[in-house]
N, C-alpha and C positions, 0 to 999 in steps of 0.2 A: 662484245664480250659479255655475253649473258651469263650471269651467275658467278663470274669471276672478276677480279680486279687486278690491276698490275701494281705491285709494290714498288717503292722508289728504287730499289736495286735492279728493277727490271724483271724480277721473278714474278711469276703469277701467284697470287694469293687467293684463296677462296673467300668469297663474300660470306661474312658471318651472318648466319640466319638467327633471328631471335629465338631463344629457347623458351618454349611455352611448356610450363610444367603445370599439370593439373593438380590442384590442391585436393588432397584426400582428407576429409575430416577424420580426426582421431576417433577411434571406436568409443562408444558410450561406456562409461564405467559400469561394472556389474553391481547391482544393488543387493543381490542375494535376498536374505531373509528380511532386509529392510523394506522391501516392496510390500510386505504384508503387515507392517507395523501401522496401527491406526494413527498414532501420533505423527509419524512421518508423513503419511498421506494427508492428514489434516493440515500440516504445515505447507505441503505442496499446493493444496487447493487454496489455502488462505493467501499464499504468495501470488498465485496466478490471479485470484480475484482482486487483490489489492493493486497489482500492476495494471490490470485492465481498467479498474475504476479510476486510478490516477490519470491514466492516459486519456480516457474518454471524457473525464470531467474537466480536463485542462487545468486542474488545480493540483499540480504535483506535490506541493508543500502540504496539502491537506490530506495526510494519510488517514487511514481508518480510525486510529485512536483519536485524532483531532476532530474528525467528523462526529464520532460518538460523543465526544465532550461537548461539541457545539449543540448537538441534538438534546443532550441532557440539560444543558444550560438554558436552552430555549424553553423547555418544559418545566424547569425548576429555577425561576429567577431568584437570585440572592442565595443560592445554594453555597454551602461551605466547600472549601477545597477538599477536605477529608471526605465529605459526603459524595462529592463528584468522583473522587478516586475509588470509593467503594462501588459506586454505580457502574463505572466503566472497567472495573477490575484492574485497577492500576495502583501501585503503591506510591508513597509520597515522592520517592526518588525519581519516578517517571512522570508523575502529574505536574510537579513543579516546573521542569523545563518545558513541558507541553504548554502549560498556561503562560509561561514567560514568552514563548513563541507566539501564541495567539494574541497576547497583549501587545507585543512588539508590532504585530501586523494590524493592530487596531480593531480586532474582532471581539475582544473580551475586555471588560472593565473589572478590575479588582478593587474592592473597597473594604476598609476595616469594618468589622461587624459592630453594630450598635449594641448588640446583646452581649457579646463576648469579645473584648478588645484583642484577645489573642488570636481570634479567628479572622479569616478573610472571606468575604462573600463575593460571588461572581455573577456577572450578568453579561449578556450579549450586548454589543454596541449595535447601532443602526447598521454599520458596515458589516458586522458579524451576521446580523439577521439577513442581509441581502446575499452575502456569500453562502450562507446556509440554505437559503431558498433555492439558489441555483444548484447547490450540491444535492439537495433532496430530489430535484428533478432528475439529475444524473443517477442518483442512487436507485430511484424507482426503475429507471431504464435498465440499469445493471441487474437489479433484482429480478426483473422479468427474464433476463437471459439465464440467470441461475435457476429460476423456476422451470424454464424449458429443459435445462439439463437434468434437474431433479425429477421432473415429470410427476407422475402420480405418486411417487415415493416421497414427495416433499414433506408432507405432514409427519411421516414416520422419521424421516431424516432429521428434521429440525428437533423432533422430540428426543432422538438419540443424542444429538449435539447438546441439547439442554441438560439431559441426564448426565452426560459426561462432565459438563461444566459444574453442575450442582454437586455431584458425588465426589469430584476431585478437589473442590474448593476447600 
């Protein structure tokens, strides 16, 4: 009885064939004029860069803001929290949780300033220096990929990005 089966009542019933439905992805939303907005394209490029960096570094919790903070801390031992915030373009409301996270992970040490008791100074721990060293290696590899994408326009591209940051600050 190929392709059929007998039901209990004796009537022939067709064998149910599995229904295979091909999933058709929904159409991409139209972006219209948004496609030409510099800010929108900066955000898309930044998100793509951040995702690849996090994936390839294996440090998903070290997002670029934390990486930048670790780099500045390495080069400026005993920097104050407010100076760090200015250096990485973050306000107090975003620097505080960032530092709390880095401290919880044992990467940063916060100490009361000996000069101004209202201030806190920040330094990398030995563990923070090791994590940063590994991240720098991944950052250099990642930057080489970005260099390839920018090609000969890199110098001009970076100059434009700096000009945007400086003039909008």
